Backbone bond lengths (Angstrom), bond angles and torsions (degrees), N, CA, C in turn:
res aa  C-N    CA-C-N  psi(-1)  N-CA   C-N-CA  omega(-1)  CA-C   N-CA-C  phi
1 M - - - 1.474 - - 1.597 103.20 -
2 D 1.429 119.61 129.73 1.385 120.46 -177.81 1.591 107.97 -81.10
3 M 1.311 114.85 176.43 1.460 120.42 -171.41 1.601 109.24 -67.32
4 E 1.401 115.97 -40.58 1.467 115.75 -179.62 1.566 110.42 -67.38
5 A 1.283 119.15 -35.67 1.424 121.04 176.32 1.638 111.37 -64.49
6 E 1.327 113.66 -40.42 1.479 118.03 179.20 1.555 107.43 -61.81
7 R 1.427 115.55 -52.80 1.493 118.78 -176.17 1.574 107.01 -56.81
8 S 1.340 125.10 -43.44 1.369 130.06 -178.65 1.597 109.29 -57.62
9 S 1.377 112.14 -50.65 1.403 116.37 177.05 1.424 119.07 -58.62
10 S 1.366 114.20 -40.33 1.438 126.65 178.33 1.493 107.55 -62.65
11 S 1.375 116.37 -47.09 1.535 118.57 -175.57 1.587 108.71 -64.74
12 I 1.203 115.12 -41.01 1.526 119.21 -175.15 1.604 105.30 -68.16
13 S 1.303 118.62 -46.42 1.506 120.67 174.07 1.468 116.43 -53.77
14 N 1.337 117.90 -49.67 1.393 125.19 174.48 1.516 114.51 -59.49
15 R 1.388 115.78 -42.56 1.548 114.53 174.10 1.345 111.10 -64.98
16 R 1.309 123.72 -38.78 1.524 121.86 -177.29 1.562 112.10 -68.64
17 E 1.334 112.63 -41.15 1.349 118.48 176.56 1.587 117.49 -59.12
18 L 1.391 113.97 -34.77 1.505 123.63 178.18 1.632 106.03 -72.38
19 L 1.285 109.32 -43.84 1.547 110.30 -179.12 1.562 111.74 -66.29
20 A 1.283 114.50 -43.03 1.460 119.63 179.09 1.561 112.26 -62.79
21 C 1.345 117.49 -36.64 1.490 117.68 176.69 1.470 109.10 -70.02
22 A 1.344 119.14 -41.37 1.343 120.85 179.84 1.514 115.01 -61.65
23 A 1.277 115.05 -29.70 1.543 117.69 178.75 1.409 110.45 -66.43
24 L 1.385 122.52 -24.95 1.501 127.67 178.74 1.530 108.17 -58.44
25 A 1.339 118.21 -27.75 1.448 120.07 -168.87 1.485 110.94 -85.03
26 V 1.389 120.32 1.41 1.423 119.44 -175.18 1.546 111.10 -71.29
27 A 1.258 115.06 -44.52 1.489 116.63 -176.93 1.499 110.78 -64.79
28 A 1.335 117.43 -39.56 1.451 125.05 -178.64 1.524 109.27 -63.80
29 G 1.348 113.09 -43.31 1.444 119.38 -178.40 1.470 112.98 -65.06
30 L 1.334 113.55 -39.87 1.505 114.86 178.22 1.407 114.21 -74.35
31 A 1.362 115.09 -30.98 1.553 119.20 177.11 1.598 107.34 -60.49
32 A 1.318 120.38 -28.29 1.444 122.05 179.82 1.464 113.65 -90.68
33 A 1.280 115.79 7.02 1.493 119.54 -173.06 1.462 107.81 -77.36
34 G 1.327 115.75 162.80 1.418 125.99 175.37 1.452 112.38 -140.47
35 P 1.373 125.59 162.09 1.341 126.09 176.74 1.541 116.48 -62.76
36 A 1.291 113.17 142.55 1.460 116.36 178.88 1.467 115.49 -76.81
37 H 1.273 123.20 152.32 1.476 127.25 179.55 1.432 106.18 -65.15
38 A 1.343 114.24 144.34 1.486 118.10 176.97 1.479 117.25 -66.44
39 D 1.408 114.08 -20.04 1.559 114.66 -176.94 1.552 109.25 -104.83
40 D 1.382 117.33 21.57 1.470 115.02 171.76 1.426 114.94 -56.15
41 A 1.332 123.43 138.26 1.424 127.44 -176.81 1.590 112.37 -59.36
42 N 1.264 115.71 131.14 1.502 125.24 170.17 1.571 109.59 67.48
43 L 1.217 120.24 11.24 1.519 120.08 -178.12 1.568 106.85 -129.89
44 S 1.423 112.12 141.54 1.404 117.51 176.85 1.534 110.49 -81.41
45 K 1.168 116.82 169.73 1.498 123.73 -174.61 1.611 109.78 -68.25
46 F 1.289 113.56 -34.04 1.477 116.81 -178.41 1.477 116.51 -120.43
47 E 1.190 123.40 158.17 1.585 129.56 178.64 1.518 101.67 -62.70
48 P 1.389 114.09 132.18 1.459 121.39 171.50 1.452 111.07 -66.77
49 M 1.355 120.00 121.01 1.355 127.88 173.71 1.549 114.60 -136.23
50 D 1.276 113.16 126.65 1.560 115.29 -169.33 1.572 112.09 -53.94
51 A 1.232 116.03 -42.50 1.472 118.47 -178.49 1.594 116.35 -65.79
52 L 1.368 114.05 -11.32 1.481 118.73 179.66 1.508 113.37 -120.01
53 K 1.309 117.01 19.63 1.396 121.05 177.21 1.556 110.07 -57.04
54 G 1.387 116.31 132.58 1.423 121.20 176.75 1.541 112.63 84.28
55 K 1.374 117.09 -1.18 1.407 118.60 -177.18 1.550 108.77 -94.45
56 D 1.289 119.77 154.43 1.515 121.93 176.87 1.515 110.62 -103.99
57 Y 1.336 111.72 37.82 1.496 115.07 173.98 1.578 109.06 -150.73
58 G 1.235 120.15 171.18 1.408 120.84 179.33 1.465 110.72 151.52
59 K 1.385 116.75 -164.15 1.488 121.29 177.21 1.480 112.12 -79.50
60 P 1.303 121.48 117.23 1.517 125.06 179.05 1.498 110.39 -51.41
61 R 1.306 116.36 143.42 1.469 124.10 166.91 1.562 105.67 -53.58
62 M 1.311 118.97 144.81 1.398 124.61 176.52 1.527 112.36 -111.41
63 K 1.320 114.28 141.14 1.557 118.20 172.34 1.559 103.82 -120.03
64 V 1.250 114.56 136.36 1.436 119.38 -178.50 1.573 108.30 -102.57
65 K 1.372 108.11 134.14 1.444 116.99 -179.50 1.471 117.04 -57.85
66 D 1.362 117.85 132.43 1.357 121.73 174.88 1.586 113.37 87.76
67 Y 1.283 116.07 2.57 1.426 121.31 178.74 1.526 110.03 -103.65
68 V 1.394 112.80 141.22 1.399 117.18 174.43 1.553 111.01 -80.13
69 T 1.355 114.36 137.70 1.514 121.74 176.07 1.321 114.39 -109.04
70 T 1.360 124.55 119.55 1.457 129.27 -178.85 1.459 111.83 -83.27
71 P 1.306 121.26 163.61 1.419 120.41 179.83 1.524 116.18 -61.33
72 S 1.393 112.55 -17.21 1.535 115.44 180.00 1.588 110.41 -86.06
73 G 1.274 115.92 -8.54 1.528 120.08 -177.57 1.516 111.75 102.20
74 L 1.338 114.32 -6.11 1.565 110.80 175.25 1.433 111.96 -71.62
75 Q 1.372 118.08 136.95 1.490 128.31 175.28 1.513 107.58 -106.60
76 Y 1.254 114.97 134.27 1.547 118.22 175.38 1.482 111.33 -139.37
77 Q 1.338 112.84 159.15 1.453 119.58 166.44 1.560 106.47 -140.21
78 D 1.287 118.09 136.64 1.473 125.47 175.51 1.529 110.27 -82.57
79 I 1.295 118.14 108.13 1.393 123.13 175.24 1.579 113.89 -76.32
80 K 1.246 110.94 -34.85 1.488 118.86 179.41 1.516 109.96 -147.76
81 E 1.347 117.23 127.68 1.394 120.77 -178.80 1.555 109.12 -84.40
82 G 1.407 109.91 138.99 1.491 114.75 -178.59 1.575 112.58 -89.84
83 N 1.280 117.82 -165.56 1.440 123.02 -177.52 1.572 104.68 -142.62
84 G 1.359 110.34 150.60 1.460 112.16 177.76 1.545 114.25 99.47
85 A 1.381 119.48 -161.49 1.344 124.64 -170.66 1.480 107.40 -99.65
86 S 1.280 116.04 140.54 1.539 122.01 173.56 1.644 110.68 -67.16
87 P 1.223 116.96 150.16 1.493 118.33 179.77 1.561 110.56 -69.65
88 Q 1.339 116.03 153.63 1.360 127.77 178.94 1.534 111.78 -109.73
89 P 1.343 121.21 151.93 1.454 119.82 175.98 1.513 111.33 -50.39
90 G 1.269 117.43 136.42 1.496 121.05 -175.30 1.497 115.79 96.41
91 D 1.414 116.65 -17.15 1.464 118.14 177.29 1.560 110.23 -81.56
92 T 1.254 115.74 154.71 1.524 122.30 179.93 1.570 100.88 -96.55
93 V 1.275 115.44 126.67 1.441 122.62 178.77 1.531 107.89 -104.96
94 V 1.328 116.58 132.34 1.489 121.93 178.40 1.629 102.49 -105.07
95 I 1.263 113.53 124.75 1.509 119.22 179.97 1.515 113.58 -128.39
96 D 1.300 115.49 154.07 1.408 122.00 165.78 1.588 104.22 -108.27
97 W 1.296 116.90 142.54 1.497 115.24 -179.31 1.531 112.19 -149.11
98 D 1.301 118.72 161.55 1.416 124.43 159.18 1.488 108.19 -143.49
99 G 1.436 115.43 161.72 1.338 123.54 -170.41 1.568 113.38 -134.52
100 Y 1.330 115.95 146.61 1.462 121.46 176.12 1.460 114.03 -134.08
101 T 1.317 121.57 146.65 1.415 120.88 173.19 1.485 108.04 -87.92
102 I 1.307 117.90 72.40 1.414 127.85 -168.97 1.498 116.34 -58.09
103 G 1.335 113.84 -31.12 1.566 118.79 178.97 1.495 104.99 -80.20
104 Y 1.358 127.48 -7.86 1.394 125.97 177.79 1.499 112.68 -131.56
105 Y 1.328 119.12 78.25 1.408 123.88 176.59 1.636 115.14 70.36
106 G 1.248 116.27 8.57 1.462 117.58 177.06 1.498 115.33 57.30
107 R 1.278 115.66 36.26 1.531 119.21 179.42 1.479 111.59 -75.69
108 P 1.303 118.81 133.37 1.536 123.16 173.57 1.460 113.71 -70.98
109 F 1.314 115.17 131.05 1.487 120.51 167.39 1.515 116.86 -112.35
110 E 1.350 110.53 -4.70 1.496 117.50 172.60 1.541 104.84 -156.12
111 A 1.309 116.50 132.56 1.427 120.31 -177.54 1.494 111.79 -144.38
112 R 1.321 117.32 141.70 1.422 127.76 174.47 1.511 114.92 -86.09
113 N 1.320 111.37 -47.38 1.412 122.36 -178.54 1.616 107.94 -86.81
114 K 1.327 119.11 72.81 1.403 125.98 -163.10 1.529 110.82 -82.47
115 P 1.405 122.65 130.14 1.371 121.26 177.23 1.624 109.60 -64.17
116 K 1.271 117.51 150.08 1.399 121.32 176.90 1.516 108.74 -76.49
117 G 1.350 114.20 145.35 1.374 121.68 177.22 1.566 113.12 79.39
118 S 1.252 115.83 6.48 1.558 117.31 -179.99 1.580 107.26 -109.42
119 S 1.332 115.76 -178.03 1.379 120.97 -177.52 1.644 111.16 -78.02
120 F 1.373 107.99 -6.61 1.475 115.47 178.57 1.513 113.41 -97.55
121 N 1.291 118.53 22.10 1.536 120.23 -170.09 1.487 113.72 -94.60
122 D 1.318 118.10 26.05 1.512 121.65 176.24 1.541 105.83 -86.66
123 D 1.378 115.20 96.96 1.396 120.20 176.79 1.527 119.29 -76.03
124 N 1.400 108.71 -5.29 1.566 110.27 -175.84 1.555 108.47 -109.40
125 K 1.330 116.48 16.91 1.457 112.81 176.23 1.534 114.10 -57.35
126 D 1.279 115.27 136.93 1.516 122.17 -173.53 1.535 106.76 -76.32
127 F 1.307 121.10 159.67 1.399 130.01 169.14 1.562 107.14 -61.26
128 Y 1.288 111.11 158.24 1.512 119.96 178.51 1.519 109.22 -95.05
129 R 1.274 117.95 137.95 1.453 121.31 173.63 1.460 113.79 -128.80
130 F 1.342 115.37 141.39 1.506 120.03 163.81 1.522 110.17 -150.75
131 V 1.302 108.70 164.40 1.539 116.39 178.94 1.540 107.90 -91.63
132 L 1.328 111.05 123.02 1.507 117.85 -177.90 1.485 110.68 -65.35
133 G 1.401 114.60 125.22 1.485 119.74 -179.55 1.401 114.38 98.90
134 E 1.267 122.62 -14.78 1.432 128.60 -173.78 1.542 114.86 -73.45
135 G 1.354 114.78 -19.24 1.377 121.82 178.82 1.572 121.46 78.63
136 K 1.303 110.11 18.53 1.470 117.71 -175.81 1.561 113.15 -95.22
137 V 1.323 115.48 -1.80 1.473 120.27 176.05 1.503 109.27 -120.68
138 I 1.340 120.59 170.04 1.446 127.39 178.47 1.475 105.67 -60.84
139 P 1.387 119.84 146.10 1.453 124.17 177.89 1.585 113.32 -54.62
140 A 1.359 117.91 -30.21 1.486 120.62 179.84 1.554 109.24 -61.23
141 F 1.434 116.48 -41.57 1.375 115.19 -177.84 1.492 116.55 -75.07
142 E 1.319 116.23 -27.53 1.474 119.68 168.24 1.480 116.15 -61.56
143 E 1.309 113.24 -43.92 1.407 119.01 -177.30 1.502 111.81 -73.92
144 A 1.283 118.81 -41.42 1.450 126.22 -174.36 1.452 110.05 -69.73
145 V 1.378 121.94 -34.65 1.426 120.78 -169.00 1.551 106.71 -92.83
146 A 1.353 121.34 -16.41 1.510 125.94 -170.35 1.527 107.48 -58.52
147 D 1.300 119.76 -39.05 1.514 117.33 -172.16 1.582 109.30 -114.89
148 M 1.371 119.42 22.74 1.436 123.92 179.87 1.547 102.55 -89.52
149 K 1.326 114.63 160.17 1.405 121.24 178.32 1.605 110.38 -119.86
150 P 1.276 125.34 145.80 1.423 124.59 -176.45 1.533 110.68 -47.54
151 G 1.329 115.27 138.54 1.445 121.39 -178.79 1.499 114.12 87.33
152 G 1.280 117.24 -7.55 1.548 120.71 -175.67 1.482 107.87 -81.60
153 I 1.308 115.72 155.88 1.515 121.51 175.95 1.455 104.77 -131.21
154 R 1.362 117.86 122.96 1.436 127.70 178.65 1.470 115.16 -119.00
155 R 1.284 124.40 132.35 1.388 127.74 173.54 1.520 108.03 -100.55
156 I 1.365 115.21 128.43 1.479 118.34 178.95 1.442 114.09 -124.67
157 I 1.372 117.07 142.23 1.408 122.59 176.62 1.517 106.00 -107.67
158 V 1.379 114.10 122.41 1.461 118.62 -169.61 1.452 113.65 -112.41
159 P 1.433 118.35 113.24 1.415 119.92 171.97 1.586 112.04 -66.94
160 V 1.332 114.40 164.17 1.428 115.74 -174.49 1.562 112.18 -63.62
161 E 1.348 115.97 -26.65 1.506 116.74 176.50 1.547 115.90 -59.57
162 L 1.361 112.14 -28.69 1.489 114.35 -177.35 1.520 112.54 -106.82
163 G 1.322 115.91 10.64 1.480 119.29 -177.11 1.525 114.01 -101.46
164 Y 1.294 115.65 -137.77 1.494 112.92 -174.90 1.588 112.40 -84.30
165 P 1.336 116.89 133.89 1.379 123.80 -175.07 1.488 113.54 -61.42
166 E 1.312 118.92 132.60 1.497 127.96 -177.87 1.531 111.96 51.97
167 D 1.405 114.03 33.92 1.441 126.46 175.20 1.590 106.28 54.41
168 N 1.352 118.29 42.11 1.419 123.80 -177.04 1.510 109.52 -125.83
169 W 1.289 119.16 99.20 1.500 117.23 -176.88 1.528 114.46 -72.12
170 R 1.273 118.33 -1.13 1.476 120.80 178.96 1.570 110.80 -81.21
171 K 1.318 112.95 -15.50 1.479 117.11 -172.27 1.509 114.94 -82.52
172 L 1.267 118.08 -33.32 1.524 126.52 177.80 1.526 110.31 -134.94
173 G 1.311 115.65 159.15 1.327 118.83 173.13 1.586 111.42 -88.18
174 P 1.296 115.62 171.18 1.530 129.08 2.20 1.503 109.37 -82.40
175 K 1.298 116.61 159.27 1.425 122.23 -177.52 1.475 111.34 -123.03
176 P 1.395 121.72 141.82 1.454 122.27 179.52 1.586 109.49 -57.32
177 S 1.282 110.44 149.78 1.486 118.70 -174.87 1.439 111.50 -96.77
178 T 1.274 120.05 -6.37 1.574 125.26 179.92 1.447 111.43 -128.36
179 F 1.305 114.99 161.05 1.476 123.68 176.03 1.477 112.18 -60.87
180 A 1.328 116.59 -43.20 1.429 122.85 -176.64 1.602 108.59 -64.73
181 G 1.267 116.69 -39.87 1.403 124.47 170.11 1.499 114.39 -54.67
182 D 1.340 114.35 -51.83 1.475 123.85 -178.37 1.530 105.87 -54.33
183 R 1.304 114.59 -47.70 1.461 119.30 -173.39 1.569 109.38 -70.23
184 A 1.327 119.84 -42.87 1.477 117.50 -177.82 1.518 111.00 -65.29
185 L 1.329 117.63 -40.52 1.501 120.32 175.63 1.505 114.31 -62.69
186 D 1.298 108.60 -47.83 1.554 116.75 -173.40 1.517 107.01 -66.50
187 F 1.248 121.23 -36.54 1.480 122.37 -179.16 1.550 112.30 -60.81
188 V 1.341 116.84 -34.75 1.398 118.64 178.27 1.555 115.58 -83.44
189 L 1.387 115.69 -41.41 1.455 122.29 -175.55 1.489 109.50 -74.17
190 A 1.366 119.62 -37.08 1.397 125.17 -177.54 1.576 116.11 -78.23
191 N 1.406 111.46 -14.14 1.417 116.85 -175.86 1.574 113.02 -67.06
192 R 1.236 112.61 137.72 1.581 117.25 -176.64 1.539 109.36 -107.71
193 G 1.295 122.19 18.97 1.364 127.48 -173.98 1.429 110.43 -109.55
194 M 1.292 125.65 -149.44 1.429 132.24 -178.86 1.547 110.80 -96.14
195 I 1.215 116.36 66.22 1.497 120.85 178.06 1.589 110.80 -120.63
196 D 1.343 113.18 127.74 1.434 118.62 178.91 1.580 108.48 -72.43
197 K 1.303 118.14 122.35 1.426 118.86 -173.70 1.579 113.65 -102.78
198 T 1.339 112.24 19.16 1.551 116.80 173.43 1.495 111.16 -59.17
199 L 1.265 118.19 136.64 1.501 122.46 -177.27 1.573 106.72 -119.68
200 L 1.373 115.93 153.20 1.397 126.03 171.51 1.468 115.54 -125.30
201 F 1.321 111.07 132.74 1.519 116.30 -178.81 1.483 109.60 -122.92
202 D 1.315 120.21 150.05 1.470 124.83 160.53 1.511 108.22 -107.94
203 L 1.240 115.25 128.92 1.520 119.45 -178.42 1.498 106.94 -125.18
204 E 1.406 115.07 132.17 1.406 123.76 170.78 1.518 106.30 -115.29
205 L 1.368 118.00 125.25 1.405 125.07 174.40 1.507 107.34 -80.25
206 V 1.310 120.59 98.16 1.473 120.68 -177.40 1.573 111.97 -77.06
207 R 1.303 113.60 -40.01 1.589 115.79 -174.12 1.587 106.05 -162.14
208 V 1.257 111.89 155.54 1.538 121.98 175.59 1.464 106.15 -123.96
209 D 1.267 117.77 120.07 1.490 126.62 175.43 1.461 114.90 -105.52
210 A 1.393 120.10 113.90 1.457 119.30 179.85 1.541 108.95 -71.28
211 P 1.332 116.31 157.18 1.436 118.51 178.44 1.549 112.22 -62.35
212 K 1.233 109.42 148.69 1.544 117.69 179.27 1.555 109.65 -58.08
213 G 1.258 117.32 131.89 1.441 118.29 -178.50 1.504 113.63 91.08
214 G 1.348 115.97 -6.77 1.539 117.68 179.52 1.535 109.30 89.69
215 R 1.359 111.02 171.66 1.455 119.22 -177.71 1.601 108.21 -83.45
């Protein structure tokens, strides 16, 4: 293996280790959570659940300790600060990501640090790319990436309002790369009962590519 390949392999390994360690903080963060205030901007008092539509009770919205909450209701925590300039609308952002059905047992539907022998063991999955401002990813991704810097890792907690439209992950990215991931995400989003559909993502901004020909 040449030096460039070794450096690439080491970089991927370090990135996966960092994301894996960060995932261990999920349970601790939620354990420290408390109910959201009823007057929070743009958010209802209770988690939207199909079986409880029109009711004045349900599972309270949760806020996680030490997370920043934006006016839209997105919660985030920067695990690692990046360097350089943040992307601008029209730039192509290259990201590494994983996702969890955090409102329902924290089950992964997309993973980078994939266990061997499972349906998540595709070690060659490519990075995810999208054009900022183009509207082809969930609103939470657009908002979260907009002020990140290359090399940064951000954990986001996504309320249903900023997630997949009409609870359908096929309409906007990012989409799971495995059948097992499809099933895990679909089980939660398509459920019409009393399931909290809040999602959690870890995003690493790997690179920002300006449009060809400049802005």
